[in-house]
N, C-alpha and C positions, 0 to 999 in steps of 0.2 A: 104697164106691162105686169103680168103676174109673176110670182116667184115660186120656187120650189116649196117654200114654207107654206104657201096658201094651199098647195095641193097635197102636202104631206100630213094633213090633219086627220086622215083616215076616213074622210067623208066621200061617198060616191057622188057623181054628178058633175056639174060644170062650175067653174069659177070664171067670172068675167071681170077683167080689169083693163081699162084703157082700150088698147087697140086689138086685143085678142080674147078669144073664148077658149079656155083650156078644158078638155074633157079627158078624164082618166078612164081608159078602157081595160077591163079585166080580161083574163084569158077566156072566161066564160062568155063575156060580151063579144070578144073577138071571134069566138067560135060561132055564135049566133049570127053575127054579121057575115062571116064566111059562108055559112049555110044559106043565107038569103042571096048573097052574090052569085053563088054557084048552084042554085036550086035546080038548074037545068042539067046538072051533072051529078046525079045521086051517088054514083060510085066514088067520085072524088070526095063528096061531102062525108060519106060513110068512112072513108079512110083517114079522116082528120079528127083528132080529139082536141078538147080544149088545151090539154097539156102540150100539144104540138105547136100551138100558136102563142106568141108572146103577148103579154099585156103591153099597152102603149099609152102614150100621152098624145092626144090629137089636138092640134092647135089650128083654129080657124080665125082668120082676120075678121074682126067685127067692123072696123073702120079702115080707111085707107092708111096703111102703115108701110114703111119701107121693108120689104120682105128680107132684104139682106141684113137689116138690123135684128129682125126676129130670129133668123137662122143663126147669126153670130151669137146672140144672147143665149138661146136655148141650147146651142152646141156646147156651151161652156160648162153646163151642169155635170157633176159627177154621175156616172151611170148612163149617160146618153150615148147610145151606140151609133145612131144615125139620125140625121134630120133629112127628111125627104120632101122635096118641093114638087107638088103636082104640076104638070104642064097645063097650058091653057085648055079650056073646055072645047 
């Protein structure tokens, strides 16, 4: 599993270690993704600036790993406000 040290090196992109792929998303990247997701609502897109959206760390399971272990591990880092588990597709 990756650690905060691997992601805190100032490099953009993804770090893969063991069971997870970690991607650091900047406010600008979050804004671009938001614009794509809500492209059919231009007034909403225009009302949101990159400063409105937080940067985030996105974690995707690469191999089958116990989700509870991942949530417990990543919830323990300083500065983690929330860990959101998506529902089934």
